[in-house]
C-alpha positions as CSV (number, residue, x, y, z in Angstrom):
1,M,11.2,30.5,-21.6
2,R,10.8,26.8,-22.0
3,P,8.1,25.3,-20.4
4,V,8.4,23.4,-17.2
5,T,8.2,19.8,-17.5
6,A,8.0,16.4,-15.5
7,A,11.4,14.6,-15.4
8,P,11.3,11.3,-17.9
9,A,10.1,8.5,-16.0
10,N,12.7,5.8,-15.7
11,P,13.1,3.4,-18.6
12,V,10.8,0.2,-18.7
13,T,13.9,-2.5,-19.3
14,T,13.4,-6.3,-20.1
15,R,14.1,-7.2,-16.4
16,R,11.9,-4.6,-14.8
17,I,9.3,-6.1,-16.8
18,L,9.8,-9.8,-16.1
19,V,10.2,-9.2,-12.6
20,G,6.8,-6.9,-12.7
21,I,5.2,-9.9,-14.3
22,A,6.8,-12.6,-12.0
23,L,5.1,-10.5,-9.1
24,A,1.9,-10.6,-10.3
25,V,1.9,-14.1,-11.2
26,V,3.0,-14.9,-7.3
27,G,0.5,-11.7,-6.2
28,L,-2.7,-12.9,-8.1
29,G,-2.3,-16.7,-8.0
30,S,-1.9,-16.6,-4.4
31,V,-5.6,-15.0,-4.0
32,F,-6.9,-18.6,-5.1
33,V,-5.6,-20.3,-1.9
34,P,-6.1,-17.8,1.2
35,A,-3.2,-19.6,3.3
36,A,-1.0,-18.9,0.6
37,F,-2.2,-15.2,0.4
38,Y,-1.8,-15.0,4.1
39,I,1.3,-15.4,3.9
40,V,2.4,-13.5,1.1
41,V,0.6,-10.4,3.1
42,L,3.0,-11.6,6.0
43,A,6.1,-11.4,3.7
44,V,4.8,-7.7,2.5
45,G,4.6,-6.8,6.0
46,A,7.6,-7.9,7.6
47,I,10.0,-6.5,5.0
48,S,8.3,-3.6,4.5
49,V,9.0,-2.8,7.9
50,Y,12.5,-3.5,7.9
51,E,12.5,-1.2,5.1
52,L,11.2,1.4,7.0
53,A,13.1,1.3,9.9
54,R,15.7,1.4,7.2
55,L,14.5,4.9,6.3
56,C,13.9,6.3,9.9
57,E,17.3,5.0,10.8
58,I,19.1,7.0,8.0
59,K,17.6,9.8,9.1
60,G,19.1,9.7,12.5
61,Q,15.9,8.6,14.1
62,P,15.5,4.8,14.5
63,L,12.4,3.1,15.8
64,E,12.6,0.6,17.9
65,Y,12.5,-2.5,15.9
66,Q,12.3,-5.3,18.0
67,V,8.6,-3.5,18.7
68,A,7.5,-2.9,15.2
69,I,8.3,-6.3,13.8
70,P,6.0,-8.3,16.2
71,G,3.2,-5.5,16.2
72,V,3.2,-5.3,12.7
73,L,3.0,-9.0,12.6
74,A,0.7,-9.6,15.2
75,Y,-1.8,-6.9,13.5
76,I,-1.9,-9.7,10.3
77,L,-2.3,-12.6,12.3
78,L,-4.6,-11.5,14.4
79,S,-7.0,-10.4,11.3
80,I,-6.5,-13.8,9.7
81,F,-7.9,-15.6,12.8
82,K,-10.6,-13.1,12.9
83,L,-9.7,-11.9,16.6
84,L,-8.5,-8.1,15.7
85,S,-11.8,-6.6,16.9
86,H,-11.1,-8.3,20.2
87,W,-7.7,-7.6,21.1
88,E,-6.5,-4.4,19.0
89,G,-6.4,-2.1,21.8
90,A,-4.6,-4.3,23.7
91,L,-1.9,-4.7,20.8
92,L,-1.4,-1.2,20.9
93,A,-1.1,-0.4,24.2
94,S,1.6,-3.2,24.3
95,V,3.8,-0.9,21.6
96,V,3.6,2.1,23.1
97,L,4.3,0.5,26.8
98,V,7.0,-1.9,25.6
99,A,8.6,1.3,22.9
100,F,8.7,3.2,26.0
101,W,10.2,1.1,28.3
102,L,13.1,-0.2,25.8
103,G,13.8,3.3,24.9
104,M,15.0,4.3,28.5
105,Y,17.7,1.8,27.7
106,G,19.0,3.4,24.8
107,E,19.7,6.5,23.8
108,Q,18.2,9.0,25.2
109,K,18.0,11.6,22.4
110,G,14.7,11.0,20.4
111,Y,13.3,8.8,23.6
112,F,9.6,10.1,22.0
113,A,10.0,10.0,18.8
114,R,11.3,6.8,18.6
115,T,8.5,5.8,20.6
116,A,6.1,7.7,17.7
117,Y,7.7,6.1,14.8
118,T,7.3,2.7,16.3
119,L,3.6,2.9,16.9
120,L,3.5,4.9,13.0
121,A,5.0,1.9,11.5
122,V,2.8,-0.5,13.1
123,L,-0.1,1.3,11.9
124,Y,0.8,2.2,8.5
125,I,2.2,-1.0,7.6
126,G,0.2,-3.5,9.6
127,K,-3.0,-1.9,10.0
128,L,-3.7,-1.2,6.8
129,L,-2.3,-4.4,5.4
130,T,-5.0,-6.0,7.1
131,Y,-7.8,-4.9,4.9
132,F,-6.8,-7.0,2.2
133,V,-7.4,-10.2,4.9
134,F,-10.7,-8.5,5.7
135,I,-11.7,-8.5,1.9
136,R,-10.6,-12.1,1.4
137,Q,-12.5,-13.2,4.2
138,V,-15.9,-11.5,2.7
139,P,-18.0,-15.0,2.3
140,R,-18.2,-16.3,-1.2
141,A,-17.0,-12.8,-2.7
142,G,-13.8,-12.6,-1.3
143,L,-11.9,-14.1,-4.3
144,D,-13.5,-11.5,-6.8
145,W,-13.6,-8.8,-4.3
146,T,-9.6,-9.2,-3.8
147,L,-8.5,-9.6,-7.5
148,F,-10.4,-6.5,-8.2
149,V,-8.5,-4.3,-5.4
150,I,-5.6,-5.8,-6.8
151,V,-6.0,-5.5,-10.5
152,L,-7.7,-1.5,-9.7
153,I,-4.2,-0.6,-7.8
154,A,-2.3,-2.3,-10.6
155,L,-3.8,-0.3,-13.3
156,T,-3.4,3.0,-11.3
157,D,0.3,2.3,-11.1
158,I,0.3,1.4,-14.9
159,L,-1.7,4.1,-16.6
160,A,-0.2,6.9,-14.4
161,M,2.8,6.1,-16.0
162,I,1.9,5.6,-19.5
163,V,-0.7,8.1,-19.7
164,G,1.8,10.8,-17.9
165,S,4.8,9.5,-20.2
166,L,2.7,10.0,-23.3
167,I,0.9,13.6,-22.3
168,G,2.4,14.6,-19.1
169,R,3.9,18.3,-19.1
170,T,2.4,19.4,-15.3
171,P,4.1,18.1,-12.4
172,L,2.0,16.8,-9.9
173,T,4.2,17.5,-6.3
174,K,7.6,18.4,-5.8
175,I,7.5,15.3,-3.7
176,S,7.4,13.1,-6.5
177,P,9.0,15.3,-9.9
178,K,8.2,12.5,-12.0
179,K,4.1,12.4,-11.5
180,T,2.0,14.2,-13.3
181,V,-1.1,16.3,-13.1
182,E,-2.2,14.8,-16.6
183,G,-0.9,11.0,-15.4
184,S,-2.7,11.1,-12.1
185,I,-5.7,12.3,-13.7
186,G,-5.8,10.0,-16.7
187,A,-5.4,6.7,-14.4
188,L,-8.7,7.9,-12.5
189,V,-10.4,8.3,-15.3
190,L,-9.4,5.6,-17.0
191,V,-9.7,3.3,-13.9
192,T,-12.9,4.4,-13.0
193,A,-14.4,3.1,-16.5
194,I,-12.5,0.3,-15.9
195,G,-14.0,-0.2,-13.1
196,A,-17.4,0.2,-13.7
197,L,-17.2,-2.1,-16.6
198,L,-15.9,-4.9,-14.6
199,G,-17.8,-4.2,-11.7
200,T,-21.0,-5.2,-14.0
201,S,-19.0,-8.6,-15.0
202,P,-21.1,-12.0,-13.4
203,Y,-18.5,-12.6,-11.5
204,L,-18.4,-9.5,-9.2
205,G,-22.2,-8.6,-10.2
206,M,-22.1,-4.8,-9.2
207,L,-24.2,-1.7,-10.2
208,W,-22.2,0.3,-12.8
209,W,-22.1,2.7,-10.6
210,Q,-20.2,1.0,-7.1
211,G,-17.8,-0.1,-9.9
212,A,-17.4,3.0,-10.9
213,A,-16.8,4.6,-7.6
214,L,-14.5,1.5,-5.6
215,A,-12.4,2.0,-8.5
216,A,-12.2,6.0,-8.3
217,A,-11.8,5.8,-4.7
218,T,-8.8,2.7,-4.9
219,C,-7.1,5.0,-7.8
220,I,-7.3,7.8,-5.7
221,A,-6.2,6.3,-2.4
222,A,-3.2,4.4,-4.2
223,Q,-1.8,7.6,-5.8
224,A,-1.9,9.1,-2.0
225,G,-0.3,6.3,-1.0
226,D,2.7,6.3,-3.5
227,L,3.1,9.9,-2.7
228,V,3.6,9.2,1.0
229,E,6.2,7.0,0.4
230,S,7.6,8.7,-2.0
231,A,7.6,11.7,1.0
232,L,9.2,9.0,3.2
233,K,12.3,8.4,1.1
234,R,12.4,12.0,0.1
235,D,12.9,13.2,4.0
236,A,15.7,10.4,4.0
237,G,17.3,11.2,1.1
238,V,17.3,8.2,-0.7
239,K,16.1,7.2,-4.1
240,D,14.4,3.7,-3.0
241,S,13.1,1.9,0.2
242,G,15.3,-1.2,-0.5
243,T,16.9,-3.3,-3.0
244,V,14.8,-6.8,-2.6
245,I,12.9,-6.6,-6.0
246,Q,15.4,-6.1,-8.6
247,G,14.2,-2.9,-11.5
248,H,11.2,-2.0,-8.7
249,G,13.5,-1.0,-5.6
250,G,12.2,-2.4,-2.2
251,V,9.2,-4.1,-1.4
252,L,7.5,-0.8,0.3
253,D,8.2,0.8,-3.1
254,R,6.4,-1.7,-5.3
255,F,3.4,-2.1,-2.6
256,D,3.3,1.5,-1.3
257,S,-0.3,2.2,-3.5
258,Y,-1.6,-1.4,-1.5
259,L,-1.5,-0.2,1.6
260,F,-4.1,2.9,0.8
261,G,-5.5,1.3,-1.5
262,G,-6.9,-1.8,-0.4
263,M,-7.9,0.1,3.2
264,A,-10.4,2.5,0.8
265,F,-11.6,-0.2,-1.2
266,Y,-12.9,-2.2,2.4
267,A,-14.2,1.2,3.5
268,T,-15.9,2.2,0.2
269,L,-17.8,-1.7,0.1
270,H,-19.6,-0.4,3.2
271,V,-20.4,2.8,1.8
272,V,-21.9,1.7,-1.3
273,G,-23.5,-0.6,0.2
274,L,-22.4,-3.7,-0.7
275,L,-21.2,-4.6,2.8
276,P,-23.5,-4.1,6.2
277,F,-22.0,-1.5,8.8
278,A,-20.9,-3.7,11.6
């Protein structure tokens, strides 16, 4: 009997590489100008919630898009202007109440589910994107830390693909059969080692174990974020969340790892003592 192996990865085309490089240049370049970075985050949030709404509609259970998109943008804008801690409760309450109210004028089937999906969209995309804003706003270290977390997440995606294509034999999960256990573990080991090395650089000034802890937590969360989005696509029966990025699918396909990765990085900053608890 032949051993079960993971399906081969998608071919890496010239267009895919060029688009990936362009995305990296725009993304990393925007970090140096806070206003530009916030515009990128807002754009990612707006397009991602549109793609998530499309997945929900394909599945047959649409969300209240006219509520979700303002909710996501409000989350990001409130974090940019440092008002989220005061208004987050009111924002979430408003999302639930307005979604319920609008739902009464639509199709009655799936009434509760539409509200639940709407709230999920706001939290999954809006809430999780705010952690990149929080990281960028840290005095003095915000620029370097934002570049650090972006690099860690990008390396997680790249190294998992490379290691998996070279030695991957064991499928990681049925949700995403092209991902392998070997690729996942290989990425974790390599990203953790790279994080330890980069963390001790003069720009970051961390202890080696702080860099390693940040890298490990971010790598694990980034892979989890990728799998969550894969589960959403599989549930809807589609390959990609959209077609906005040539060769990479939709925006949600490209930034799914960042949603969980940014949250984990920010939380670990507190755990390792680089940011005080509020």
